[in-house]
N, C-alpha and C positions, 0 to 999 in steps of 0.2 A: 503493501499499499503506500509505503512511505519513497519507496523507488519511483515509483508511478506519478506521485504529486511533483516530485522533483523533476523528473521527466515533461510534465504539463508547464512545470516553471519556465524552463528552457526552452521549451517549444514557445510559449506565450510573451517573453520577453528575451530573446537571446543577448541583446546588446550589455543588457544590465547586468545579468548571469556573466557574462565574459567581463566585463570591467572589475566586477567582483572578485572574480577568478584570478584575475588576472592582480588584484590588489592583494590578493590573500597569499600569492604567491612570491610576493615581494617584487612583483615587475611596477614599479609604480609609474615608471614614464608613460609606457603602454594604456597603463591602466588610468592615469589621470589624462590623457589624450582620449578616451575612451567616454570617463565621465563629461568630459566637458563637449565634447560633440551630444552626447546625450543630454546636455542643458541646454544645448539650441534647441531643442523640440519640447524641452519643460524645464523653463528658466528657474520655477517656483519649486523645483523638487527638491524637498530638503534632504533627503537622502543620498541624493547626486551631489549637491552641496558640499556636503558633510565627506562625503568619498574623494571627490577631487581635492579639497583641501587637505585631507589625511594623504593622499598620494604626495603632493608638494611640499608635507611636512618629511615624508620619508624620503625627498629627495632633496633635503637641507635648504628648501625656499620656503620657508613659513612668513616671509614677506609676501611671496606672491598665494600664500593659502588665505591670509587674513583678510581679503574680500569675500571669497566663497563663506566662510565660517562668520563672517558679519552679517553677511545675506540671510545665511541660515537663522541665524539668533533674531535678527529682524523680523522673518517669519516665522517663526516660533520663539517669541520672547520671553516664555515661560519655560524653556526647556534649559536644565541644567547640564545636560549633556551637551549641548550647542553651546553654550556659556565655556566648559571647560574645555572644548577644543580650541576655542577662540584666546581663552585664556594661555594656551601652551603657546600658540605661535606668536602672541603678544609676547611674553615671556620671553621666549626664544629671540625675538628680533630687538628687544631691550628699550620696550616702549612700558617703561616702569607705571607711568601714572595710571594710564588706560588698563596694566593687566592687573595693577593691584586694587583697582575701584572693580573689578569685575571678580578676581577671587574674594574680596571680602565679600562681597554680594553672593556668591556662590556659597561660603562658608555660613553666613547667616542663616541660609536657606535651608543648609543641610551642615551642621556642626560636625557630621558623623564622616564626613568627603574628605579621608586621609590624604589621596592624592593631591587636592586644593589646597590642604595644609602644606605639604608638601612643597607644591610650586610657590606659594607665599612665601615660605622660609627661605627658598633658594631666591627667590625676587628680592627679598630684606638684604639677605646675606651680599648679593652681589652689589645692592648700592650702600653697601657698610651700614645698615640699620643693624647692629648685631645684637642688641637687647632683644628688639621686636622678631629679628629670624629666630633668636633661641628660643624663647617663647612658642612660636611656631612648631621648630623641631621637635621641642619637649610635648607639643598635643601629638605630633604626627610618629612622637616614638613611644607614647605613654603605655604602659599596659592595655591590651585589650583592642590596641587601635587595628590590629588584623593586617600591620605591615611585616609579611614574612621576609625572612632572611634570604639575602640575595644583595645583587649588585645596588639596588635600589636604594634596601636600607642601607646597606654601607655607605655610599654616597650619602644620606642625611647625616649619618653617624660622623662621618668625616667632616662636614660642613658643621656639625653640631659642637664637636670638640673644639675646630678653629675660632668658633661663635664664643667659646666658653674663655679662651685665652685673651680675645678681643675685649670681652667684657670683665677680664681682670677675675674670673671665677678659677682661679690656680688651682685651690685644692682640687676640684672637681675635675678641672683640665687635667691634670697629674695622674689621675686613675684612669682616664679615657684614652690618651693620648699613646701611652705604652702598647694597652692591647689591641688598640687600632694599627698600630705600624708592627703590631707582629703578625699581622694578617698579609699573608703575600701579595694581595692585589695592592694594597699600603703600601708597601717598604719602599717604594722608590716615588710615592707621592710629594714632590716639592713644597706645595703649600703646609701638607702635615706634619712634614719634617721641619720647615722653617717655624711653625708655631710652637715644636716641642725646644726647639732652640731659643726662642723667646721665652718659652715657660719655664726654661731652665736657668736662662740669665737673670730673670726677674725674679727667680729663688733663691738667686746668691749661689746657684751649684755650676760654674764658671766652669771647670775642668770637665763636666760631661757635658756642657753645652758645646763645648770645642769639640769633644768627640762627637755629638752629633751633627753639628756642623759639615765635619768630613764627610757623612754621609749626605750630607745635601750637595756639598762641593761636587760628589761624585754623580748624582741626579741632575744637578743642573750646574754645571762648570761654567756658562756662560749667564747664569742669571747674576742680578744686579744686588737683590736683598740678601744672597747666601754670602758674597763678598763683604756687603755693608754687616752683617751680623758678624763674619769672621772678625772684620776690624775693630769692631767694638769690643768682642772678646780678648783678641793680643791688646786692646788698649787698656785691660780693665787688668791684665798679666802684667801690665808696663813693658810691652814689646812694642814701642814706639815702630821701628823699622818695618817691621811686620805689618802693624796696622796701619801704617801710612800706604804700605803697598797692596791691600787689600782693599781700602778706600780709594785709591787712585782707580783702581781694575772696577771698582762698582762706579764710578762713576765716569769712565770710560764707557761702559756698558749702557748707563741711564744717562746721559748727559743734560737733560733737562731736568733731571732731579734734585732737589734742591738738599734731600738728606746726605748722600755721601759729601756733598761740599760744606753743609754743615759741620759736620765729623772732622772733615780736613782742616779746616778753620784751628780747631782743637789741637789737631795732631800736630801742624805745622807749628803753630805757638811753642808745643811742648820740643818739638824737634829743632827749635832754635831757627826757623825757616820763616820770616817776619815775612818776607816780600811774597811768600807762595802764599801765607795764611791773608796778606791783605788783598791779593788777587781773589782769592773765593769768596772773601767778606766782600768786597766790589760787587762779585756775580750776584750774590745772594741780596743784596740791596736792590740790584736793578730787576732780578726776579720780583721779589716782595711790591717792588714799584709798579711793575706790568701785572700781576696777577694778584698780588693779594697777600698777606699771612698765609703761611700754612696754618691748616687746623691744630689743634692741640689734640 
């Protein structure tokens, strides 16, 4: 009976069935073209709009998916599923205010929507709102939330641990970070490694922080933040020559960043290099005049 029903469906609507089959098999480009062609005949078909948008997201083009999801939501304004699809695309394209507004609406309508809590936390994290991000991640990972072990949960746990460091929750971060770094999938996660270095530095465990910075250096030898933190650690150990070398490498890798230059002013002064310190201080004054002071 089921086989007969499937055959009847395929005969009645072969193009839609073909588009769905292409999508399910991961052939997103062909599926997108099929959905878009079908939309020429039925421009207000919400399932086709959803399918076309999903394919474009799968192709790594969330910006092109947004008009399809916006049209779908306009046709089904009460649909949380349509709102979720649009929020995902907005998140991926960095449209913070729109994504935040939509995710807040979804969560208000369905507080049990863990995927939307996770997206909200990610959105807030990416924009530096760490306390609010941490609250969203805590909700996502709460006992009974239903978020099973796997890549998605691991990713949320990583962002939460980094947020703990950013918000100064060092005791809790000290429990979370080593366990996360012990997982093979996270062992070379540079953001996680640098957060651990910062945690150890701010906790006064300088020797251990330096060891962790060695791991970070292997994971990201051309990362400016790695060399910046190593410079601070060598400065703490009063190894000024090595600190200068690391800070200069950080400046080289991120020439528009004031952080390594501010550190170099202090290091050059301590090394007796007054002219070099003056040059960096002049750059910092010009930068602040053009861009305003750096946030504390």
